[in-house]
C-alpha positions as CSV (number, residue, x, y, z in Angstrom):
1,X,0.0,0.0,0.0
2,X,1.4,3.4,-0.9
3,X,2.0,6.1,1.7
4,X,-0.7,8.3,0.3
5,X,-3.3,5.5,0.5
6,X,-2.6,5.3,4.3
7,X,-3.1,9.1,4.5
8,X,-6.1,9.6,2.3
9,X,-7.5,6.2,1.4
10,X,-8.7,5.5,-2.2
11,X,-9.0,8.6,-4.4
12,X,-11.6,9.5,-7.0
13,X,-11.2,11.9,-9.9
14,X,-13.8,14.2,-11.4
15,X,-14.0,15.8,-14.8
16,X,-16.0,19.0,-14.4
17,X,-16.8,20.3,-17.9
18,X,-18.7,23.6,-17.6
19,X,-19.8,26.4,-19.9
20,X,-16.7,28.5,-19.4
21,X,-14.0,26.0,-18.3
22,X,-12.9,22.4,-17.9
23,X,-11.4,21.1,-14.5
24,X,-10.1,17.9,-13.1
25,X,-10.4,17.5,-9.4
26,X,-9.3,14.7,-7.1
27,X,-11.2,13.7,-3.9
28,X,-10.5,11.4,-1.0
29,X,-13.3,8.8,-1.0
30,X,-13.4,8.4,2.8
31,X,-13.6,12.1,3.7
32,X,-14.7,13.9,0.6
33,X,-11.7,16.2,0.9
34,X,-10.6,17.9,-2.2
35,X,-6.8,17.3,-2.7
36,X,-5.9,19.2,-5.9
37,X,-7.2,20.3,-9.3
38,X,-6.3,22.0,-12.5
39,X,-8.6,24.3,-14.6
40,X,-8.6,25.6,-18.1
41,X,-10.9,28.1,-19.7
42,X,-12.9,27.2,-22.9
43,X,-13.4,29.9,-25.6
44,X,-16.9,30.8,-26.6
45,X,-17.5,31.3,-30.3
46,X,-20.3,33.8,-31.4
47,X,-20.6,33.8,-35.1
48,X,-23.9,35.7,-35.1
49,X,-26.0,37.4,-32.4
50,X,-27.6,34.8,-30.2
51,X,-25.3,32.1,-31.5
52,X,-23.0,30.4,-29.0
53,X,-20.6,27.7,-30.0
54,X,-17.6,25.9,-28.6
55,X,-14.9,23.7,-30.3
56,X,-15.4,20.0,-29.3
57,X,-11.7,19.3,-30.0
58,X,-10.7,22.2,-27.6
59,X,-13.0,20.7,-24.9
60,X,-11.4,17.3,-25.3
61,X,-7.8,18.5,-25.4
62,X,-8.4,20.8,-22.4
63,X,-9.8,17.8,-20.5
64,X,-6.6,15.8,-21.3
65,X,-4.4,18.7,-20.2
66,X,-6.4,19.1,-16.9
67,X,-6.1,15.4,-16.1
68,X,-2.3,15.3,-16.8
69,X,-1.5,18.5,-14.9
70,X,-3.6,17.3,-11.9
71,X,-1.6,14.1,-11.9
72,X,1.6,16.2,-11.8
73,X,0.1,18.1,-8.9
74,X,-0.5,14.9,-7.0
75,X,3.1,13.8,-7.5
76,X,4.4,17.2,-6.1
77,X,2.2,16.6,-3.0
78,X,3.7,13.1,-2.7
79,X,0.4,11.4,-3.4
80,X,0.4,8.4,-5.6
81,X,-1.8,8.8,-8.7
82,X,-2.3,5.0,-8.7
83,X,-4.6,5.5,-5.7
84,X,-7.2,7.0,-8.1
85,X,-9.6,4.1,-8.5
86,X,-12.3,5.7,-10.6
87,X,-13.3,8.9,-12.3
88,X,-16.6,10.7,-12.8
89,X,-17.9,13.2,-15.4
90,X,-20.2,16.2,-14.9
91,X,-21.0,18.5,-17.8
92,X,-22.9,21.4,-19.2
93,X,-26.1,19.6,-20.1
94,X,-28.0,20.6,-23.3
95,X,-24.9,21.6,-25.2
96,X,-25.0,19.4,-28.4
97,X,-22.1,17.7,-30.2
98,X,-22.2,15.8,-33.5
99,X,-19.2,13.9,-34.9
100,X,-18.2,11.3,-37.5
101,X,-18.0,7.8,-36.2
102,X,-15.3,6.9,-38.9
103,X,-13.0,9.9,-38.6
104,X,-13.8,10.8,-35.0
105,X,-13.9,14.5,-36.0
106,X,-16.7,16.9,-35.1
107,X,-19.1,17.7,-37.9
108,X,-19.8,21.1,-36.5
109,X,-18.9,23.2,-33.5
110,X,-20.8,22.3,-30.3
111,X,-24.0,24.4,-30.0
112,X,-24.1,25.6,-26.4
113,X,-27.2,25.3,-24.3
114,X,-28.0,29.0,-24.2
115,X,-27.8,29.4,-28.0
116,X,-31.0,30.7,-29.5
117,X,-30.5,30.1,-33.3
118,X,-33.2,27.5,-33.1
119,X,-36.0,29.9,-32.5
120,X,-37.4,29.4,-36.1
121,X,-37.0,25.7,-35.7
122,X,-39.1,25.9,-32.5
123,X,-41.8,28.0,-34.3
124,X,-41.9,25.4,-37.2
125,X,-42.3,22.5,-34.8
126,X,-45.0,24.3,-32.8
127,X,-47.0,25.1,-36.0
128,X,-47.7,21.3,-36.4
129,X,-49.1,21.1,-32.9
130,X,-52.8,21.5,-32.0
131,X,-53.4,24.9,-30.5
132,X,-49.7,25.6,-31.0
133,X,-49.1,24.3,-27.5
134,X,-45.4,24.3,-26.6
135,X,-46.2,22.1,-23.5
136,X,-47.6,19.3,-25.6
137,X,-44.6,17.0,-25.1
138,X,-44.4,17.4,-21.4
139,X,-46.3,14.2,-20.5
140,X,-43.6,12.3,-22.5
141,X,-40.4,14.1,-21.7
142,X,-41.2,16.6,-19.0
143,X,-40.0,19.6,-21.1
144,X,-41.6,22.4,-23.2
145,X,-40.5,22.8,-26.8
146,X,-37.7,25.3,-26.5
147,X,-34.4,26.5,-28.0
148,X,-32.8,25.3,-24.7
149,X,-32.9,21.6,-25.3
150,X,-30.7,19.3,-27.4
151,X,-33.4,18.0,-29.8
152,X,-34.1,21.3,-31.4
153,X,-30.3,21.9,-31.8
154,X,-29.9,18.5,-33.5
155,X,-32.9,19.3,-35.8
156,X,-31.3,22.6,-36.7
157,X,-28.0,20.9,-37.5
158,X,-29.7,18.3,-39.7
159,X,-31.6,21.0,-41.6
160,X,-28.8,23.5,-42.0
161,X,-25.4,21.8,-42.0
162,X,-24.6,19.8,-45.2
163,X,-21.9,17.7,-43.5
164,X,-24.4,16.6,-40.7
165,X,-27.1,15.8,-43.1
166,X,-24.8,13.6,-45.3
167,X,-23.4,11.9,-42.2
168,X,-26.8,11.0,-41.0
169,X,-27.8,9.6,-44.3
170,X,-24.7,7.4,-44.4
171,X,-25.2,6.4,-40.7
172,X,-21.9,7.9,-39.8
173,X,-23.3,10.7,-37.5
174,X,-23.0,10.4,-33.8
175,X,-25.0,12.7,-31.5
176,X,-24.6,13.5,-27.9
177,X,-24.3,16.0,-25.1
178,X,-20.8,16.8,-23.9
179,X,-20.6,13.8,-21.6
180,X,-21.2,11.4,-24.5
181,X,-18.4,13.2,-26.6
182,X,-15.9,13.0,-23.8
183,X,-16.6,9.4,-22.8
184,X,-16.4,8.3,-26.4
185,X,-13.1,10.1,-27.0
186,X,-11.6,9.1,-23.6
187,X,-12.5,5.4,-23.9
188,X,-10.9,5.0,-27.3
189,X,-12.9,7.1,-29.9
190,X,-12.7,5.4,-33.3
191,X,-10.9,2.5,-31.7
192,X,-13.8,1.2,-29.6
193,X,-15.0,4.2,-27.8
194,X,-18.2,3.8,-25.8
195,X,-21.2,5.9,-27.1
196,X,-23.2,6.3,-23.9
197,X,-25.0,9.0,-21.8
198,X,-26.6,8.9,-18.4
199,X,-30.3,9.4,-17.6
200,X,-29.8,13.0,-16.3
201,X,-28.3,14.2,-19.5
202,X,-30.7,12.1,-21.7
203,X,-33.5,13.8,-19.8
204,X,-32.4,17.1,-21.2
205,X,-32.6,16.1,-24.9
206,X,-36.4,16.1,-25.3
207,X,-36.0,12.6,-26.8
208,X,-36.0,10.4,-23.7
209,X,-39.3,9.1,-22.2
210,X,-39.3,10.5,-18.6
211,X,-41.1,7.4,-17.3
212,X,-39.5,4.5,-19.2
213,X,-36.0,6.2,-19.3
214,X,-35.6,5.1,-22.9
215,X,-35.5,6.9,-26.2
216,X,-39.1,7.3,-27.2
217,X,-40.2,6.5,-30.8
218,X,-42.9,9.2,-30.7
219,X,-40.4,11.9,-29.7
220,X,-37.9,10.7,-32.4
221,X,-40.7,10.9,-34.9
222,X,-41.8,14.3,-33.8
223,X,-38.3,15.8,-34.3
224,X,-37.5,13.4,-37.1
225,X,-34.2,12.3,-35.6
226,X,-33.1,8.7,-36.4
227,X,-32.4,6.4,-33.5
228,X,-29.0,5.3,-34.9
229,X,-27.3,8.6,-34.0
230,X,-28.1,8.3,-30.3
231,X,-26.0,7.0,-27.4
232,X,-27.0,4.2,-25.1
233,X,-28.7,5.4,-22.0
234,X,-27.1,4.3,-18.7
235,X,-27.6,5.0,-15.0
236,X,-25.6,7.8,-13.3
237,X,-23.4,5.4,-11.5
238,X,-21.9,2.3,-13.2
239,X,-18.7,1.5,-15.2
240,X,-19.1,2.8,-18.8
241,X,-15.7,2.0,-20.0
242,X,-11.9,2.6,-19.2
243,X,-9.7,5.6,-19.9
244,X,-7.4,5.0,-22.9
245,X,-6.1,8.5,-23.0
246,X,-4.2,10.5,-20.4
247,X,-1.8,9.2,-17.8
248,X,-4.7,7.5,-16.0
249,X,-5.0,4.8,-18.7
250,X,-7.0,1.8,-17.4
251,X,-8.9,3.8,-14.7
252,X,-12.7,3.2,-15.1
253,X,-15.2,6.0,-15.9
254,X,-18.0,5.1,-13.5
255,X,-20.1,8.2,-12.8
256,X,-21.9,10.6,-15.0
257,X,-24.3,13.4,-14.1
258,X,-25.4,16.7,-15.7
259,X,-23.8,19.5,-13.8
260,X,-27.0,20.6,-11.9
261,X,-27.9,17.0,-11.0
262,X,-24.3,16.5,-9.8
263,X,-24.6,19.5,-7.5
264,X,-27.9,18.0,-6.1
265,X,-25.9,14.9,-5.3
266,X,-22.9,16.8,-4.0
267,X,-25.2,18.8,-1.7
268,X,-26.5,15.4,-0.3
269,X,-30.1,16.3,-1.4
270,X,-31.2,12.6,-1.2
271,X,-34.5,13.2,0.6
272,X,-37.8,14.3,-1.1
273,X,-38.3,18.0,-0.5
274,X,-34.7,19.0,-0.4
275,X,-33.4,21.5,-2.9
276,X,-30.3,23.3,-4.0
277,X,-29.6,26.4,-6.2
278,X,-26.4,26.6,-8.3
279,X,-25.1,30.0,-9.3
280,X,-22.9,30.0,-12.4
281,X,-23.2,31.2,-16.0
282,X,-26.9,30.6,-15.4
283,X,-28.7,29.7,-12.3
284,X,-30.5,26.4,-11.7
285,X,-32.7,25.4,-8.8
286,X,-33.5,21.6,-8.4
287,X,-36.1,20.2,-6.0
288,X,-36.0,16.5,-5.2
289,X,-39.4,15.0,-5.7
290,X,-38.3,11.4,-4.8
291,X,-39.5,8.5,-7.0
292,X,-42.7,10.5,-8.1
293,X,-43.0,12.4,-11.3
294,X,-44.3,15.9,-10.6
295,X,-45.5,17.8,-13.7
296,X,-45.4,21.6,-13.1
297,X,-48.3,23.8,-14.0
298,X,-46.2,26.9,-13.2
299,X,-43.4,26.9,-15.7
300,X,-40.9,24.4,-14.1
301,X,-39.2,21.4,-15.8
302,X,-39.7,17.8,-14.8
303,X,-36.3,16.1,-15.0
304,X,-34.3,13.2,-13.7
305,X,-32.4,13.9,-10.5
306,X,-30.2,10.8,-10.5
307,X,-30.2,7.0,-10.7
308,X,-27.4,5.6,-8.6
309,X,-26.9,2.2,-10.4
310,X,-28.5,0.1,-13.1
311,X,-30.9,-1.6,-10.7
312,X,-31.4,1.4,-8.4
313,X,-34.7,3.4,-8.5
314,X,-34.8,6.7,-10.4
315,X,-35.1,9.9,-8.4
316,X,-36.9,12.8,-10.1
317,X,-36.7,16.6,-9.6
318,X,-38.4,19.8,-10.5
319,X,-36.1,22.4,-12.0
320,X,-36.2,26.1,-12.5
321,X,-33.7,27.3,-15.1
322,X,-32.4,30.8,-15.3
323,X,-30.4,31.6,-18.5
324,X,-28.4,34.6,-17.2
325,X,-26.7,34.9,-13.9
326,X,-22.9,35.2,-13.7
327,X,-22.8,36.0,-17.4
328,X,-24.6,39.3,-16.7
329,X,-21.6,40.4,-14.5
330,X,-19.2,39.4,-17.3
331,X,-21.4,41.4,-19.7
332,X,-21.0,44.5,-17.6
333,X,-17.2,43.9,-17.6
334,X,-16.7,43.0,-21.2
335,X,-19.4,44.9,-23.2
336,X,-20.2,47.9,-21.0
337,X,-16.7,48.0,-19.5
338,X,-18.0,49.4,-16.2
339,X,-16.0,46.7,-14.3
340,X,-12.3,45.9,-14.5
341,X,-12.8,42.5,-13.0
342,X,-15.7,40.5,-11.5
343,X,-14.3,41.0,-7.9
344,X,-15.1,44.7,-8.2
345,X,-18.9,43.9,-8.3
346,X,-19.2,43.4,-4.6
347,X,-17.9,46.7,-3.2
348,X,-19.5,48.8,-6.0
349,X,-22.9,47.1,-5.4
350,X,-22.7,47.4,-1.6
351,X,-22.1,51.2,-1.8
352,X,-25.1,51.8,-4.0
353,X,-28.1,52.9,-1.9
354,X,-31.0,52.5,-1.7
355,X,-31.7,49.0,-2.9
356,X,-34.3,48.3,-5.6
357,X,-34.0,51.8,-7.2
358,X,-32.7,50.3,-10.5
359,X,-34.1,47.0,-11.8
360,X,-32.2,45.0,-14.5
361,X,-33.9,42.1,-16.3
362,X,-31.0,40.3,-18.0
363,X,-33.0,38.5,-20.8
364,X,-30.3,38.5,-23.4
365,X,-31.7,35.5,-25.2
366,X,-35.2,35.4,-23.7
367,X,-36.5,34.3,-20.3
368,X,-36.4,30.8,-19.0
369,X,-38.4,29.4,-16.1
370,X,-41.1,30.2,-15.1
371,X,-41.8,32.5,-18.0
372,X,-40.5,30.7,-21.1
373,X,-40.6,33.8,-23.3
374,X,-38.1,33.8,-26.1
375,X,-39.5,37.2,-27.2
376,X,-38.2,38.9,-24.0
377,X,-35.1,41.0,-24.0
378,X,-33.1,42.8,-21.4
379,X,-34.3,46.0,-19.9
380,X,-32.9,48.4,-17.2
381,X,-35.7,50.3,-15.4
382,X,-35.6,53.1,-13.0
383,X,-32.5,55.0,-14.3
384,X,-32.2,58.6,-13.3
385,X,-29.5,61.2,-13.4
386,X,-28.4,60.0,-9.9
387,X,-27.8,56.5,-11.2
388,X,-24.2,55.2,-11.1
389,X,-22.5,52.1,-12.4
390,X,-22.8,50.7,-8.8
391,X,-26.6,50.8,-9.1
392,X,-26.6,48.8,-12.4
393,X,-24.1,46.3,-11.0
394,X,-26.3,45.9,-7.9
395,X,-29.3,45.5,-10.1
396,X,-27.5,42.7,-12.1
397,X,-26.8,40.8,-8.9
398,X,-30.3,41.3,-7.5
399,X,-31.7,40.0,-10.8
400,X,-30.4,36.5,-10.0
401,X,-32.1,36.8,-6.5
402,X,-35.4,37.9,-8.0
403,X,-35.4,35.1,-10.6
404,X,-34.7,32.6,-7.8
405,X,-37.7,34.0,-6.0
406,X,-39.8,33.5,-9.2
407,X,-38.8,29.9,-9.2
408,X,-39.4,29.3,-5.5
409,X,-42.9,30.9,-5.9
410,X,-43.6,28.4,-8.7
411,X,-42.2,25.4,-6.7
412,X,-44.3,26.4,-3.7
413,X,-47.5,26.3,-5.9
414,X,-46.5,23.0,-7.5
415,X,-45.4,21.2,-4.4
416,X,-47.4,22.9,-1.7
417,X,-44.6,22.9,0.8
418,X,-42.4,26.0,0.9
419,X,-38.6,25.5,1.4
420,X,-37.4,26.2,4.9
421,X,-33.8,27.0,3.8
422,X,-32.0,27.3,0.5
423,X,-28.8,25.3,-0.2
424,X,-26.5,27.1,-2.6
425,X,-23.3,26.4,-4.6
426,X,-21.4,27.7,-7.6
427,X,-18.9,30.4,-8.4
428,X,-21.1,33.4,-7.7
429,X,-21.8,32.2,-4.1
430,X,-18.3,33.5,-3.1
431,X,-20.0,37.0,-3.1
432,X,-21.3,37.5,0.4
433,X,-23.3,40.6,-0.6
434,X,-25.2,38.4,-3.2
435,X,-25.9,35.7,-0.7
436,X,-27.3,38.2,1.9
437,X,-29.4,39.8,-0.8
438,X,-30.7,36.4,-1.7
439,X,-31.7,35.7,1.8
440,X,-33.4,39.1,2.2
441,X,-35.3,38.8,-1.1
442,X,-36.6,35.2,-0.7
443,X,-37.1,35.4,3.1
444,X,-35.5,32.1,4.1
445,X,-32.0,31.3,5.3
446,X,-29.4,30.7,2.6
447,X,-26.8,27.9,3.4
448,X,-23.5,27.9,1.6
449,X,-20.9,25.1,2.1
450,X,-17.4,26.4,2.6
451,X,-16.2,23.7,0.2
452,X,-17.8,25.2,-3.0
453,X,-17.0,22.3,-5.4
454,X,-20.3,20.5,-4.9
455,X,-20.8,19.8,-8.7
456,X,-17.5,18.0,-9.1
457,X,-18.0,16.3,-5.7
458,X,-21.3,14.9,-6.9
459,X,-19.7,13.3,-10.0
460,X,-17.0,11.8,-7.8
461,X,-19.6,10.4,-5.4
462,X,-21.4,8.7,-8.2
463,X,-18.2,7.3,-9.6
464,X,-16.8,6.1,-6.3
465,X,-20.1,4.4,-5.3
466,X,-20.6,2.4,-8.5
467,X,-20.9,-1.3,-8.6
468,X,-17.4,-2.8,-8.9
469,X,-15.8,0.3,-7.3
470,X,-17.7,0.9,-4.1
471,X,-15.2,3.0,-2.2
472,X,-17.7,5.8,-1.5
473,X,-20.6,5.3,0.9
474,X,-23.4,7.7,-0.1
475,X,-25.0,7.3,3.4
476,X,-22.0,8.8,5.1
477,X,-22.8,12.4,6.1
478,X,-19.5,14.0,5.7
479,X,-19.4,17.2,7.9
480,X,-19.0,20.2,5.7
481,X,-18.6,23.7,7.4
482,X,-21.3,26.1,6.2
483,X,-22.0,29.8,6.1
484,X,-25.6,30.8,6.9
485,X,-27.2,34.1,5.7
486,X,-30.3,35.1,7.5
487,X,-33.1,37.5,6.1
488,X,-32.7,41.1,7.5
489,X,-35.6,42.9,6.0
490,X,-39.4,42.8,6.6
491,X,-41.8,40.9,4.5
492,X,-43.4,44.1,3.4
493,X,-40.1,45.5,2.1
494,X,-39.4,42.2,0.4
495,X,-42.7,42.2,-1.4
496,X,-42.3,45.9,-2.4
497,X,-39.0,45.2,-4.1
498,X,-40.4,42.1,-5.8
499,X,-43.3,44.1,-7.2
500,X,-40.9,46.4,-8.9
501,X,-39.2,43.3,-10.4
502,X,-42.5,42.0,-11.7
503,X,-43.1,45.5,-13.4
504,X,-39.7,45.3,-15.0
505,X,-40.5,41.8,-16.2
506,X,-43.7,43.0,-18.0
507,X,-41.6,45.7,-19.8
508,X,-39.1,43.1,-21.1
509,X,-41.7,41.0,-22.9
510,X,-42.5,41.2,-26.6
511,X,-39.3,42.9,-27.7
512,X,-38.0,40.2,-30.1
513,X,-39.9,40.1,-33.4
514,X,-38.9,36.4,-34.0
515,X,-41.9,35.2,-32.0
516,X,-44.1,34.3,-35.0
517,X,-47.0,33.1,-32.8
518,X,-47.2,36.5,-31.2
519,X,-47.0,38.4,-34.5
520,X,-49.5,36.3,-36.3
521,X,-52.2,36.0,-33.7
522,X,-52.1,39.6,-32.4
523,X,-52.4,42.8,-34.4
524,X,-50.1,45.7,-33.6
525,X,-52.9,47.7,-32.2
526,X,-54.1,44.9,-30.0
527,X,-50.6,44.1,-28.9
528,X,-50.0,47.7,-27.8
529,X,-53.3,47.7,-25.9
530,X,-52.3,44.4,-24.2
531,X,-48.9,45.8,-23.2
532,X,-50.5,49.0,-21.8
533,X,-53.0,46.8,-19.9
534,X,-50.2,44.7,-18.3
535,X,-48.2,47.8,-17.4
536,X,-51.2,49.4,-15.7
537,X,-51.8,46.2,-13.7
538,X,-48.2,46.3,-12.6
539,X,-48.3,50.0,-11.7
540,X,-51.5,49.4,-9.6
541,X,-49.9,46.5,-7.8
542,X,-46.8,48.7,-7.2
543,X,-48.8,51.5,-5.6
544,X,-50.9,49.2,-3.5
545,X,-47.7,47.5,-2.2
546,X,-46.0,50.8,-1.6
547,X,-49.0,52.0,0.4
548,X,-49.0,48.9,2.5
549,X,-45.3,49.4,3.2
550,X,-45.9,53.0,4.4
551,X,-48.6,51.9,6.7
552,X,-46.5,49.0,8.1
553,X,-43.6,51.4,8.8
554,X,-45.9,53.9,10.4
555,X,-47.3,51.2,12.7
556,X,-43.9,49.9,13.7
557,X,-42.6,53.5,14.3
């Protein structure tokens, strides 16, 4: 036994392939301690407005580099890399990759989850549906027809990219989310690579039946996507294959979870009614509904939470997806250039008073849950000559908090039991000001683990607990120190600020002229009248809430 094995026990690696970077981390299976990691940023390619792509080769080569560099880090720490007994993968979920099974080369850049080029594809698909109901597939896959999910991206590629169309015809095309691409490449590629995905990633394609956990012939027919391009669906925790690339050759890949589901596992949300919120490029709140499917009537998604083994029961979740969170701060830095770096956001926002004066709805590519309005665009409301860049930065941070409240309100209506506390993780949670604002604006304690790598940890837990590996006991409750943020404002104040947010939401709707349904079913005059009506309702709600706040303050004074 090596000296490090006696110090740390067996080790488990975790590939964390996110929207902006790739990382490889190593955890001790007995304690969940993170030992070392290496990270590399991934470039985003934006050939047109609303289009977001990445190079699949860059993703793969960066993964190799991160693994190899992390192994060198272990050696410098006098830890034997041979102690790594398994590795897991967690990934940006709906991002779509297509490649040639003969050459192993991508047929197109990966289309990233937040890309909106498929808006016309969605409109065409919805035209063929009775009453043009975007929710019509929910009973089968749990999802609305949207630009967000992989099936619409694959349909666009087949319709618009000659190389993809020809490869599909010749049965050379392979389709998958990023996990499928990486597993195939890492286990040998054209020399016997495994074309697989797990149930959590498959549940984001719109092609998997949410009940049977299999590719559904009716969904494949609806999108006109042939079954031969698809990977095999596996559980989230089993041996898929063995690494052929990197210095970890021979180590099994035995865990796979979409990034938000990995965070659910990493936060130990194994009980029905537990939930977590991850703050990254976007923001994603998952609520564990146990073995029961819950179909939302308030704009949330039904998805697979995890399935820890081929014979294990599936656990479902409700999800609220926010397209823009951390990316709004990067936009202020890179596009408006009012920040030199992201770290400046906290002090500038803290020094901007009073709160709620400026409201920013960051709908760069439409609004996700619970609105699902691809015609929405960003608005900044309440700007006066007194407004500073600090107010706009503060409003960008508060937007994430308000959108989280939107989702919590919807979850409360769907599930009937309000959350008592909100577990949080992700890069943005390092901002104490944001976390305090979140607690204030949702009115419940916000709990942040001091070890923030819960997404990578979840993938490691799935890998280490897989049959044939079994070095990680998921029932062990590893103590993780946490920071707790408690609400500091009254309910009346909270509702007052939220009413201003809802007014701003109304003003963001209907800006994009690509929403054919809106244009063809509503005349310009009627649309203007509808917009004015919505605004008047918002203003009335605002004044009533403001009056209640004044009365409440008078009584307490």
